[in-house]
Residue, then its C-alpha position, 0 to 999 in steps of 0.5 A: m203865255p204859260f198858264h202859271r204866268i196867267l194866274l200870276t198876272i190875274s192875282l196881281l191885278l186883283y191885288s191892285y184893284v181889290f186889296v189896296p183900296s181896302v186898306w182902311s177896312q183892313q185895320l178893322d178886319n184883321s183880327a179874330g174879333s167880330k166887326p161891328a157896323p161902321e155906323i155903330l163903331g163911328a157913333m161910339i168912338p170919342e170925338n177926340q180919338q177920331i180927330i187924333m187918329n185921322a190926323l195920325a193917318e194923314f201924317a203917315a200918308q205924308y211921311k210915306t210920300s215925302p221925297n227926302a229925310v229932311q222933310k220926314f224929320f219936319l213932319r215928325q216934329k209937326r206931329q209932335k206939336f199936334l199931339r202936345e196940343k191934343l193930349k196935354n195931360f197924357v191922358v186918354n179917356e174912354w177910347i175904343g180899341r181891340i186887343q192885339t196882344l194879351r199875354t203874361t211874362e214868366n212870373g205872370k205879369a200881364y202885358l196888353v196891347l190894343e189897336l185903336a179904332i178908326i173910321p176912315p173919312e169920306d175922301t179915303f180913296e183920294n188920300q191914298v192911305i197906306p196899308e201898314f198904318k195902324v196905331t197901338m197903345g199898350t204896356w211894356n212886355n218885360a219887367y226890365t224896360d218897365l222899371d221906370y213905368n210900372t205898366l205891367i199888370l201885377p198878379g193879385t191885383p183886381l185888374h189882373t183878375w179882370l183880364a181873365n175875362f178878355n180874349e185877343g180880338e175883342w173890342l174894348v173901351f179903355s182909359g189910361s195915362s201915357f208918358p212923355g217922349d222925346e221925339d213924339y211927345l208920347k212915349e213911343t217904342s218903334p225901333t225906327e223913325s219909319e215905323a214910328m210914323l207909319s205904325p206908332q206904338f205908344i206906351l200906356k198905363f191902363e186905368f180902366l177897361d171894359k168890354i163893349d156890348f154892341p147892340e143886337s137890337e135895332l139902332i136909331i142914330t141921330e145927329s145934333p147940329a154942327t158944332p162951331e169947332l174947326p176941323v183939324k188942319i195939317e200942313v207941312l212946315k211952310s217955313q221950309d222950302l220943301p216940296v209939298s206932299k201930293t196927299k190931299i188933305s180934306k177940309k171937312p165941315p164941322s162935325k156933328k155929334t152922333t147919338i145912338h138910341f136902342r129900339p128893343e123888341l119885346t114879346i108879349r102874349y095876347y093872354q095872361d092866364y090861359r087861352l083856348s082852342n075854341y071860345n064858342w061855348d059856355y067855357q067860363k064855369y069849366i075853365d075858371r074852376w080848373h084855372r083857380l085850382v091850378r093857380y092855387h097849387w102853383s102858388n103854394h108849391p112854387p119852384s124853389d130855385y125861383l123862390d130863393g132868387s137863383n133865377p131872378e130875371g124870370g121868364e114864362v112857362f107854357v103848358l098845353a093840355t089836350v082834353g077829350m070829351d070825357g075830361i081825360v087829358s091825353g097829353y101835355q106839352v111844356s115850353s118856355l121863354g126867358e130865364v127858366s129852369d127845369k124846376m120852374r117847368e116841372a112846377a107848372l106841369e105838376a100844377t096842371r096835371l094834379v087837377p081832376l077834370p069833369p067831362l066837357p059839356e055836351e054842347f062843346p063843338d069840337e072833339v078835343l079842347k086845347v088849353e094853354f096855361r101861362f105861368d109868368h115868373s116876373r123879374i125880382p128887382h131886389l134880387i137882381k144881382a149887379d153884374v159881377d164883372q162890372m163890380k170887379a171893374v169898379l174895384m180895379l179902378q180903386d186899386n190901380n190908381t196912379m199918382d195923378g190919375n184920380s180924376i180919370v178913375s173917378k170919371t170912368g168909375q162913374k161911367l161904369l156905374k151909369k152903364q149898369r144903372l141904365k141896363q137895370a132901368r131898361a130891364s125894369l121899364h120893359e117888364e113894366l111895359r109887358q105887364e101893363f100891356s098884357s093886363h089889358f088883353q082879354p081874349h074872347q076868341r081864338f086867333e091863329p099864332s101866325l097872326e103875330l103883330q109888330i107895333e112900334i111905340s114912342i113913350s114921352r118922358s111923362g109916360k104918355v104913348l105919343e105914337q103907335k105904328l103898325t110895322l107888321p099888321g098881320k092878316s086879321v083885322k079883328f086881331q089888330l083891333a083887339v090888340m090896339n084897343g088893349l094898348n090904348k088902355a095902358r097907362f104908365g108913370s114917368l120914365p126913369k130919370v136915367l132914361r129921360s134923355e132917350a125920350p121919346y123912348r122907342v120900343r117894338l112890341r111883338v104881340i103873339p096870339 
Protein backbone atom coordinates (compact mmCIF):
# COMPACT_ATOMS: atom_id res chain seq x y z
CA MET A 1 0.00 0.00 0.00
CA PRO A 2 1.38 3.47 -0.89
CA PHE A 3 2.63 5.55 2.02
CA HIS A 4 0.13 8.38 1.50
CA ARG A 5 -2.76 5.92 1.68
CA ILE A 6 -1.44 4.57 4.97
CA LEU A 7 -1.35 8.09 6.36
CA LEU A 8 -4.89 8.72 5.15
CA THR A 9 -6.15 5.54 6.81
CA ILE A 10 -4.49 6.42 10.10
CA SER A 11 -5.97 9.91 9.97
CA LEU A 12 -9.47 8.58 9.43
CA LEU A 13 -9.11 6.16 12.33
CA LEU A 14 -7.90 8.93 14.60
CA TYR A 15 -10.84 11.06 13.55
CA SER A 16 -13.33 8.29 14.28
CA TYR A 17 -11.98 7.28 17.65
CA VAL A 18 -10.58 10.51 19.04
CA PHE A 19 -12.36 13.46 17.50
CA VAL A 20 -15.94 12.23 17.25
CA PRO A 21 -16.35 11.26 20.96
CA SER A 22 -15.14 14.73 21.95
CA VAL A 23 -17.98 16.65 20.32
CA TRP A 24 -19.32 17.86 23.60
CA SER A 25 -16.07 19.38 24.73
CA GLN A 26 -15.59 20.83 21.25
CA GLN A 27 -18.34 23.34 21.91
CA LEU A 28 -16.37 24.72 24.85
CA ASP A 29 -12.91 24.57 23.27
CA ASN A 30 -13.28 26.05 19.80
CA SER A 31 -12.79 29.72 20.59
CA ALA A 32 -9.91 31.85 21.70
CA GLY A 33 -11.04 32.28 25.29
CA SER A 34 -9.68 30.17 28.13
CA LYS A 35 -11.73 27.22 29.25
CA PRO A 36 -12.60 26.92 32.94
CA ALA A 37 -12.66 23.58 34.67
CA PRO A 38 -15.94 21.71 33.95
CA GLU A 39 -16.81 21.50 37.64
CA ILE A 40 -16.45 25.29 37.97
CA LEU A 41 -18.47 26.04 34.87
CA GLY A 42 -21.08 23.46 35.83
CA ALA A 43 -21.50 25.02 39.25
CA MET A 44 -22.01 28.47 37.74
CA ILE A 45 -24.51 27.63 34.99
CA PRO A 46 -28.08 28.35 36.13
CA GLU A 47 -30.22 25.27 36.52
CA ASN A 48 -32.80 26.51 34.01
CA GLN A 49 -30.12 27.07 31.37
CA GLN A 50 -28.67 23.60 31.90
CA ILE A 51 -32.09 21.94 31.66
CA ILE A 52 -32.94 23.77 28.45
CA MET A 53 -29.54 23.15 26.85
CA ASN A 54 -29.61 19.42 27.64
CA ALA A 55 -33.10 19.20 26.19
CA LEU A 56 -32.13 21.06 23.01
CA ALA A 57 -29.20 18.68 22.61
CA GLU A 58 -31.54 15.71 22.91
CA PHE A 59 -33.93 17.18 20.36
CA ALA A 60 -31.01 17.78 17.98
CA ALA A 61 -29.82 14.20 18.36
CA GLN A 62 -33.32 12.84 17.71
CA TYR A 63 -33.70 15.11 14.69
CA LYS A 64 -30.39 13.92 13.24
CA THR A 65 -31.44 10.27 13.47
CA SER A 66 -35.07 10.74 12.38
CA PRO A 67 -35.79 8.73 9.20
CA ASN A 68 -38.23 11.10 7.47
CA ALA A 69 -39.41 14.70 7.20
CA VAL A 70 -42.72 14.08 8.96
CA GLN A 71 -41.08 12.87 12.13
CA LYS A 72 -38.69 15.83 11.99
CA PHE A 73 -41.68 18.17 11.69
CA PHE A 74 -43.28 16.73 14.82
CA LEU A 75 -39.98 16.96 16.71
CA ARG A 76 -39.78 20.67 15.97
CA GLN A 77 -43.32 21.08 17.27
CA LYS A 78 -42.39 19.15 20.36
CA ARG A 79 -39.42 21.43 20.96
CA GLN A 80 -41.61 24.50 20.49
CA LYS A 81 -43.93 23.24 23.23
CA PHE A 82 -40.99 22.56 25.53
CA LEU A 83 -39.57 26.08 25.10
CA ARG A 84 -42.98 27.61 25.70
CA GLU A 85 -43.16 25.83 29.06
CA LYS A 86 -39.62 26.70 30.12
CA LEU A 87 -39.43 30.32 28.87
CA LYS A 88 -42.96 31.61 29.30
CA ASN A 89 -41.93 35.27 29.51
CA PHE A 90 -39.20 35.12 26.82
CA VAL A 91 -36.63 36.18 29.43
CA VAL A 92 -33.22 34.68 30.23
CA ASN A 93 -31.74 35.75 33.53
CA GLU A 94 -28.01 35.52 34.26
CA TRP A 95 -27.20 32.79 31.78
CA ILE A 96 -23.61 31.98 30.83
CA GLY A 97 -22.10 32.04 27.38
CA ARG A 98 -19.02 32.96 25.42
CA ILE A 99 -18.67 35.72 22.83
CA GLN A 100 -18.74 34.27 19.34
CA THR A 101 -19.17 37.56 17.45
CA LEU A 102 -18.63 41.17 18.54
CA ARG A 103 -18.64 43.62 15.63
CA THR A 104 -20.20 46.86 14.43
CA THR A 105 -22.17 48.00 11.39
CA GLU A 106 -20.92 50.79 9.14
CA ASN A 107 -22.49 53.43 11.38
CA GLY A 108 -21.03 51.94 14.56
CA LYS A 109 -24.01 49.98 15.87
CA ALA A 110 -22.73 46.92 17.74
CA TYR A 111 -24.03 43.42 17.17
CA LEU A 112 -23.24 40.62 19.59
CA VAL A 113 -23.65 36.84 19.42
CA LEU A 114 -23.01 34.50 22.36
CA GLU A 115 -22.58 30.74 22.28
CA LEU A 116 -24.33 29.25 25.30
CA ALA A 117 -22.45 27.15 27.81
CA ILE A 118 -23.45 23.55 28.36
CA ILE A 119 -22.08 20.74 30.49
CA PRO A 120 -22.73 17.30 28.99
CA PRO A 121 -24.63 14.75 31.05
CA GLU A 122 -22.89 11.69 32.41
CA ASP A 123 -24.20 9.41 29.66
CA THR A 124 -22.89 11.57 26.81
CA PHE A 125 -21.42 8.75 24.79
CA GLU A 126 -24.65 6.76 24.84
CA ASN A 127 -26.54 9.75 23.50
CA GLN A 128 -24.35 10.08 20.41
CA VAL A 129 -24.50 13.89 20.44
CA ILE A 130 -23.87 15.43 17.04
CA PRO A 131 -20.72 17.51 16.47
CA GLU A 132 -22.49 20.50 14.94
CA PHE A 133 -24.77 21.08 17.92
CA LYS A 134 -24.53 24.48 19.53
CA VAL A 135 -26.95 27.21 20.58
CA THR A 136 -26.39 30.92 20.11
CA MET A 137 -28.23 34.01 21.30
CA GLY A 138 -27.59 37.45 19.92
CA THR A 139 -28.69 40.58 18.13
CA TRP A 140 -29.44 41.06 14.47
CA ASN A 141 -26.38 42.05 12.43
CA ASN A 142 -27.96 44.79 10.31
CA ALA A 143 -30.31 47.72 10.74
CA TYR A 144 -32.86 46.56 8.15
CA THR A 145 -33.83 43.26 9.84
CA ASP A 146 -33.56 44.95 13.24
CA LEU A 147 -36.23 47.58 12.50
CA ASP A 148 -38.95 45.78 14.47
CA TYR A 149 -36.65 44.51 17.24
CA ASN A 150 -34.15 47.24 18.20
CA THR A 151 -31.56 44.72 19.35
CA LEU A 152 -28.53 46.50 17.86
CA ILE A 153 -26.58 48.38 20.50
CA LEU A 154 -26.44 52.08 19.65
CA PRO A 155 -23.33 54.28 19.94
CA GLY A 156 -23.49 56.71 22.83
CA THR A 157 -25.37 54.33 25.11
CA PRO A 158 -23.70 52.98 28.26
CA LEU A 159 -24.06 49.42 26.94
CA HIS A 160 -22.18 50.33 23.75
CA THR A 161 -19.36 51.88 25.81
CA TRP A 162 -19.38 48.87 28.10
CA LEU A 163 -18.78 46.51 25.16
CA ALA A 164 -15.37 48.08 24.59
CA ASN A 165 -14.17 46.05 27.59
CA PHE A 166 -14.90 42.68 25.97
CA ASN A 167 -13.24 40.46 23.37
CA GLU A 168 -14.39 37.52 21.30
CA GLY A 169 -13.87 34.25 23.16
CA GLU A 170 -14.51 35.69 26.63
CA TRP A 171 -17.01 34.14 29.03
CA LEU A 172 -19.94 36.28 30.14
CA VAL A 173 -22.97 36.23 32.37
CA PHE A 174 -25.88 37.91 30.62
CA SER A 175 -29.59 38.66 30.80
CA GLY A 176 -32.03 39.75 28.16
CA SER A 177 -35.38 39.40 26.45
CA SER A 178 -36.18 37.31 23.38
CA PHE A 179 -39.06 37.62 20.92
CA PRO A 180 -41.95 35.40 19.82
CA GLY A 181 -41.30 33.11 16.88
CA ASP A 182 -43.75 31.24 14.65
CA GLU A 183 -42.05 27.84 14.51
CA ASP A 184 -39.74 27.72 17.53
CA TYR A 185 -41.60 29.80 20.14
CA LEU A 186 -38.49 32.02 20.30
CA LYS A 187 -37.44 34.09 17.28
CA GLU A 188 -34.92 31.93 15.41
CA THR A 189 -32.91 33.04 12.34
CA SER A 190 -31.57 29.86 10.72
CA PRO A 191 -32.29 29.64 6.98
CA THR A 192 -33.24 25.95 7.08
CA GLU A 193 -35.13 23.63 9.39
CA SER A 194 -32.06 21.45 9.80
CA GLU A 195 -29.92 24.35 11.05
CA ALA A 196 -32.73 25.53 13.31
CA MET A 197 -32.82 22.14 15.03
CA LEU A 198 -29.11 21.31 15.05
CA SER A 199 -27.61 24.74 15.80
CA PRO A 200 -30.40 27.21 16.62
CA GLN A 201 -29.73 30.95 16.53
CA PHE A 202 -32.10 32.87 18.80
CA ILE A 203 -32.55 36.66 18.74
CA LEU A 204 -32.03 38.47 22.03
CA LYS A 205 -32.13 42.05 23.24
CA PHE A 206 -29.40 42.32 25.85
CA GLU A 207 -30.24 43.96 29.16
CA PHE A 208 -27.13 43.10 31.11
CA LEU A 209 -23.77 41.44 30.64
CA ASP A 210 -20.60 41.15 32.69
CA LYS A 211 -17.35 39.24 32.63
CA ILE A 212 -17.05 36.08 34.70
CA ASP A 213 -14.19 36.10 37.16
CA PHE A 214 -13.16 32.48 37.23
CA PRO A 215 -11.37 32.06 40.56
CA GLU A 216 -7.68 31.26 40.68
CA SER A 217 -7.86 30.27 44.34
CA GLU A 218 -8.90 26.83 45.50
CA LEU A 219 -12.56 25.93 45.17
CA ILE A 220 -14.77 24.01 47.53
CA ILE A 221 -17.79 22.65 45.70
CA THR A 222 -20.65 21.43 47.86
CA GLU A 223 -24.01 19.90 47.00
CA SER A 224 -27.29 20.46 48.74
CA PRO A 225 -29.87 17.68 49.09
CA ALA A 226 -31.71 16.72 45.96
CA THR A 227 -34.77 18.72 45.10
CA PRO A 228 -38.07 17.00 44.40
CA GLU A 229 -38.23 18.52 40.93
CA LEU A 230 -38.54 15.86 38.24
CA PRO A 231 -35.99 15.77 35.43
CA VAL A 232 -36.86 16.94 31.96
CA LYS A 233 -38.38 14.16 29.94
CA ILE A 234 -38.45 14.31 26.16
CA GLU A 235 -40.47 11.92 24.06
CA VAL A 236 -41.44 11.60 20.43
CA LEU A 237 -45.17 12.18 19.90
CA LYS A 238 -46.89 8.93 20.79
CA SER A 239 -50.03 9.89 18.89
CA GLN A 240 -48.17 9.38 15.65
CA ASP A 241 -47.30 5.94 14.38
CA LEU A 242 -43.66 6.82 13.79
CA PRO A 243 -40.47 4.91 14.39
CA VAL A 244 -38.77 6.12 17.56
CA SER A 245 -35.21 7.39 17.39
CA LYS A 246 -32.54 5.08 18.67
CA THR A 247 -31.07 7.90 20.68
CA LYS A 248 -31.30 6.99 24.33
CA ILE A 249 -32.91 9.53 26.62
CA SER A 250 -31.33 9.58 30.02
CA LYS A 251 -33.50 9.47 33.10
CA LYS A 252 -31.57 11.25 35.77
CA PRO A 253 -32.39 11.45 39.46
CA PRO A 254 -33.31 14.86 40.82
CA SER A 255 -30.37 17.19 40.53
CA LYS A 256 -28.54 18.63 43.48
CA LYS A 257 -27.86 22.31 43.74
CA THR A 258 -24.14 22.99 43.61
CA THR A 259 -22.52 25.83 45.53
CA ILE A 260 -19.02 27.24 45.07
CA HIS A 261 -16.96 28.46 47.99
CA PHE A 262 -13.59 30.08 47.61
CA ARG A 263 -10.56 29.30 49.74
CA PRO A 264 -8.22 32.27 49.35
CA GLU A 265 -4.57 32.15 50.35
CA LEU A 266 -3.17 34.91 52.57
CA THR A 267 0.56 35.51 52.99
CA ILE A 268 1.53 36.65 56.48
CA ARG A 269 5.00 37.63 57.70
CA TYR A 270 6.07 36.27 61.05
CA TYR A 271 7.13 39.71 62.21
CA GLN A 272 5.55 43.14 62.30
CA ASP A 273 8.30 45.76 62.35
CA TYR A 274 11.67 44.10 61.82
CA ARG A 275 13.56 40.83 61.97
CA LEU A 276 17.24 40.11 62.68
CA SER A 277 19.78 37.67 61.37
CA ASN A 278 20.77 36.90 64.99
CA TYR A 279 18.84 37.29 68.25
CA ASN A 280 21.53 35.80 70.52
CA TRP A 281 22.72 39.13 71.91
CA ASP A 282 21.34 42.08 73.79
CA TYR A 283 19.76 43.65 70.72
CA GLN A 284 16.87 45.61 72.26
CA LYS A 285 18.69 48.89 72.95
CA TYR A 286 20.48 48.92 69.61
CA ILE A 287 17.55 47.99 67.40
CA ASP A 288 14.76 49.79 69.27
CA ARG A 289 16.50 53.16 68.86
CA TRP A 290 17.07 52.54 65.16
CA HIS A 291 13.50 51.32 64.69
CA ARG A 292 11.96 54.32 66.49
CA LEU A 293 13.94 56.79 64.36
CA VAL A 294 13.09 54.94 61.14
CA ARG A 295 9.40 54.92 61.98
CA TYR A 296 9.46 58.57 63.03
CA HIS A 297 10.99 59.66 59.72
CA TRP A 298 8.75 57.38 57.67
CA SER A 299 5.54 58.53 59.36
CA ASN A 300 6.52 62.19 58.90
CA HIS A 301 7.50 61.72 55.25
CA PRO A 302 4.93 59.25 53.92
CA PRO A 303 4.79 58.41 50.23
CA SER A 304 2.65 61.06 48.57
CA ASP A 305 0.84 58.72 46.17
CA TYR A 306 -0.28 56.42 49.00
CA LEU A 307 -1.32 59.41 51.11
CA ASP A 308 -3.49 60.92 48.38
CA GLY A 309 -5.22 57.59 47.73
CA SER A 310 -3.54 56.65 44.44
CA ASN A 311 -2.70 53.19 45.85
CA PRO A 312 -5.52 52.51 48.31
CA GLU A 313 -5.12 48.72 48.16
CA GLY A 314 -1.77 49.10 49.90
CA GLY A 315 1.06 46.64 50.21
CA GLU A 316 4.32 45.89 52.01
CA VAL A 317 7.85 47.21 51.48
CA PHE A 318 10.86 45.39 52.92
CA VAL A 319 14.26 47.04 53.35
CA LEU A 320 17.16 44.72 54.17
CA ALA A 321 20.22 46.47 55.62
CA THR A 322 23.62 44.82 56.18
CA VAL A 323 25.50 46.42 59.11
CA GLY A 324 29.20 45.91 59.89
CA MET A 325 30.78 45.91 63.34
CA ASP A 326 31.68 49.59 62.89
CA GLY A 327 28.01 50.52 62.38
CA ILE A 328 28.43 51.28 58.67
CA VAL A 329 25.75 49.89 56.37
CA SER A 330 27.36 48.15 53.43
CA GLY A 331 24.22 47.67 51.39
CA TYR A 332 20.45 47.91 51.13
CA GLN A 333 18.00 45.63 49.34
CA VAL A 334 14.38 46.67 48.71
CA SER A 335 11.53 44.30 47.91
CA SER A 336 7.75 44.62 48.03
CA LEU A 337 4.39 42.85 47.89
CA GLY A 338 1.00 44.16 46.82
CA GLU A 339 0.06 47.48 45.21
CA VAL A 340 3.34 49.28 45.83
CA SER A 341 4.71 52.22 43.82
CA ASP A 342 8.26 53.47 43.33
CA LYS A 343 7.54 56.36 45.68
CA MET A 344 6.46 53.94 48.42
CA ARG A 345 9.69 51.96 48.01
CA GLU A 346 11.80 55.13 47.97
CA ALA A 347 10.15 56.47 51.15
CA ALA A 348 10.92 53.24 53.04
CA LEU A 349 14.52 53.18 51.82
CA GLU A 350 15.08 56.84 52.67
CA ALA A 351 13.74 56.37 56.21
CA THR A 352 16.15 53.47 56.76
CA ARG A 353 19.22 55.20 55.28
CA LEU A 354 18.91 58.50 57.15
CA VAL A 355 19.51 57.03 60.60
CA PRO A 356 23.19 57.07 61.69
CA LEU A 357 24.20 53.92 63.57
CA PRO A 358 26.69 53.39 66.39
CA PRO A 359 29.10 50.43 66.25
CA LEU A 360 27.70 47.05 67.12
CA PRO A 361 28.39 45.92 70.70
CA GLU A 362 31.53 43.84 71.21
CA GLU A 363 29.52 40.81 72.32
CA PHE A 364 27.72 40.64 68.97
CA PRO A 365 28.52 37.09 67.77
CA ASP A 366 28.70 37.63 63.98
CA GLU A 367 30.73 39.73 61.56
CA VAL A 368 27.68 41.50 60.14
CA LEU A 369 24.10 42.09 61.28
CA LYS A 370 21.25 41.86 58.79
CA VAL A 371 18.11 43.78 59.67
CA GLU A 372 14.95 43.69 57.56
CA PHE A 373 12.44 46.45 58.24
CA ARG A 374 8.86 45.95 57.21
CA PHE A 375 6.72 48.91 56.11
CA ASP A 376 3.08 47.93 55.98
CA HIS A 377 0.76 50.14 53.93
CA SER A 378 -2.71 49.03 55.05
CA ARG A 379 -5.75 49.14 52.82
CA ILE A 380 -7.63 52.43 52.97
CA PRO A 381 -11.25 51.22 52.89
CA HIS A 382 -12.92 54.59 52.40
CA LEU A 383 -10.64 55.36 49.47
CA ILE A 384 -11.07 52.02 47.75
CA LYS A 385 -12.82 52.95 44.55
CA ALA A 386 -15.78 50.97 43.36
CA ASP A 387 -14.98 49.04 40.24
CA VAL A 388 -15.51 51.49 37.37
CA ASP A 389 -16.65 48.75 35.05
CA GLN A 390 -19.24 47.58 37.55
CA MET A 391 -20.65 51.04 37.89
CA LYS A 392 -20.81 51.38 34.11
CA ALA A 393 -22.79 48.18 34.03
CA VAL A 394 -25.25 49.58 36.56
CA LEU A 395 -25.69 52.69 34.42
CA MET A 396 -26.14 50.45 31.42
CA LEU A 397 -29.00 48.71 33.16
CA GLN A 398 -30.67 52.03 33.79
CA ASP A 399 -30.37 53.27 30.22
CA ASN A 400 -31.11 50.12 28.27
CA ASN A 401 -34.51 49.27 29.64
CA THR A 402 -37.13 47.53 27.59
CA MET A 403 -40.82 48.19 27.89
CA ASP A 404 -41.41 45.11 30.04
CA GLY A 405 -37.93 44.40 31.32
CA ASN A 406 -37.94 46.41 34.53
CA SER A 407 -37.98 43.33 36.74
CA ILE A 408 -34.96 41.88 34.99
CA VAL A 409 -33.08 45.16 35.18
CA SER A 410 -33.77 45.36 38.87
CA LYS A 411 -32.63 41.81 39.59
CA THR A 412 -29.45 41.98 37.57
CA GLY A 413 -28.57 45.36 39.03
CA GLN A 414 -28.94 43.96 42.52
CA LYS A 415 -26.84 40.93 41.62
CA LEU A 416 -24.08 43.14 40.26
CA LEU A 417 -24.01 45.33 43.34
CA LYS A 418 -24.03 42.24 45.56
CA LYS A 419 -21.00 40.91 43.69
CA GLN A 420 -19.19 44.17 44.31
CA ARG A 421 -20.10 44.17 48.01
CA LEU A 422 -18.86 40.58 48.35
CA LYS A 423 -15.54 41.50 46.76
CA GLN A 424 -15.04 44.42 49.10
CA ALA A 425 -16.16 42.46 52.16
CA ARG A 426 -13.68 39.66 51.41
CA ALA A 427 -10.83 42.12 50.94
CA SER A 428 -11.63 43.87 54.24
CA LEU A 429 -11.94 40.57 56.10
CA HIS A 430 -8.63 39.32 54.70
CA GLU A 431 -6.91 42.51 55.80
CA GLU A 432 -8.40 42.10 59.29
CA LEU A 433 -7.13 38.52 59.42
CA ARG A 434 -3.63 39.56 58.37
CA GLN A 435 -3.41 42.37 60.89
CA GLU A 436 -4.83 40.36 63.79
CA PHE A 437 -2.69 37.28 63.22
CA SER A 438 0.55 39.17 62.60
CA SER A 439 0.00 41.31 65.71
CA HIS A 440 0.54 38.21 67.85
CA PHE A 441 3.76 37.13 66.14
CA GLN A 442 6.75 38.28 68.22
CA PRO A 443 9.97 36.70 66.93
CA HIS A 444 12.68 36.10 69.51
CA GLN A 445 14.87 33.95 67.32
CA ARG A 446 15.76 33.72 63.65
CA PHE A 447 14.03 31.21 61.41
CA GLU A 448 15.10 30.33 57.90
CA PRO A 449 12.74 31.52 55.10
CA SER A 450 12.49 27.93 53.87
CA LEU A 451 10.52 27.03 57.02
CA GLU A 452 7.29 28.39 55.53
CA LEU A 453 4.06 27.00 57.00
CA GLN A 454 0.63 26.63 55.45
CA ILE A 455 -2.38 26.41 57.72
CA GLU A 456 -6.04 26.08 56.82
CA ILE A 457 -8.46 27.73 59.22
CA SER A 458 -12.25 27.80 59.42
CA ILE A 459 -14.04 30.76 61.01
CA SER A 460 -17.62 30.63 62.30
CA ARG A 461 -20.25 33.31 61.74
CA SER A 462 -19.49 34.70 65.20
CA GLY A 463 -15.79 35.04 64.39
CA LYS A 464 -14.60 32.00 66.33
CA VAL A 465 -11.80 29.91 64.84
CA LEU A 466 -13.37 26.46 64.57
CA GLU A 467 -10.50 24.51 63.02
CA GLN A 468 -6.79 24.82 62.38
CA LYS A 469 -5.10 22.32 60.10
CA LEU A 470 -1.42 22.26 59.17
CA THR A 471 -1.22 21.42 55.46
CA LEU A 472 2.49 22.28 55.12
CA PRO A 473 4.14 21.74 58.51
CA GLY A 474 7.62 22.86 57.50
CA LYS A 475 10.82 21.53 59.00
CA SER A 476 10.96 23.28 62.37
CA VAL A 477 8.92 22.21 65.38
CA LYS A 478 9.91 25.44 67.15
CA PHE A 479 8.54 27.54 64.30
CA GLN A 480 5.32 25.52 64.29
CA LEU A 481 4.83 26.10 68.00
CA ALA A 482 5.60 29.81 67.72
CA VAL A 483 3.13 30.27 64.86
CA MET A 484 0.36 28.20 66.47
CA ASN A 485 0.73 30.05 69.77
CA GLY A 486 0.33 33.34 67.92
CA LEU A 487 -2.71 32.10 66.01
CA ASN A 488 -4.40 30.91 69.19
CA LYS A 489 -4.27 34.43 70.61
CA ALA A 490 -6.14 35.96 67.66
CA ARG A 491 -9.69 37.20 68.24
CA PHE A 492 -12.20 38.37 65.65
CA GLY A 493 -15.62 39.93 65.46
CA SER A 494 -18.55 38.43 63.58
CA LEU A 495 -18.26 37.81 59.87
CA PRO A 496 -19.63 40.58 57.65
CA LYS A 497 -23.31 40.06 56.94
CA VAL A 498 -22.76 39.41 53.23
CA LEU A 499 -20.27 36.61 54.02
CA ARG A 500 -22.26 34.76 56.68
CA SER A 501 -23.84 32.45 54.13
CA GLU A 502 -20.30 31.14 53.40
CA ALA A 503 -19.68 30.17 57.04
CA PRO A 504 -17.58 28.44 58.09
CA TYR A 505 -15.32 30.80 56.16
CA ARG A 506 -12.20 28.95 55.05
CA VAL A 507 -8.82 30.56 54.48
CA ARG A 508 -5.35 29.17 53.85
CA LEU A 509 -2.62 31.06 55.72
CA ARG A 510 0.90 31.09 54.33
CA VAL A 511 3.22 32.13 57.17
CA ILE A 512 6.75 33.13 56.18
CA PRO A 513 9.52 33.56 58.82
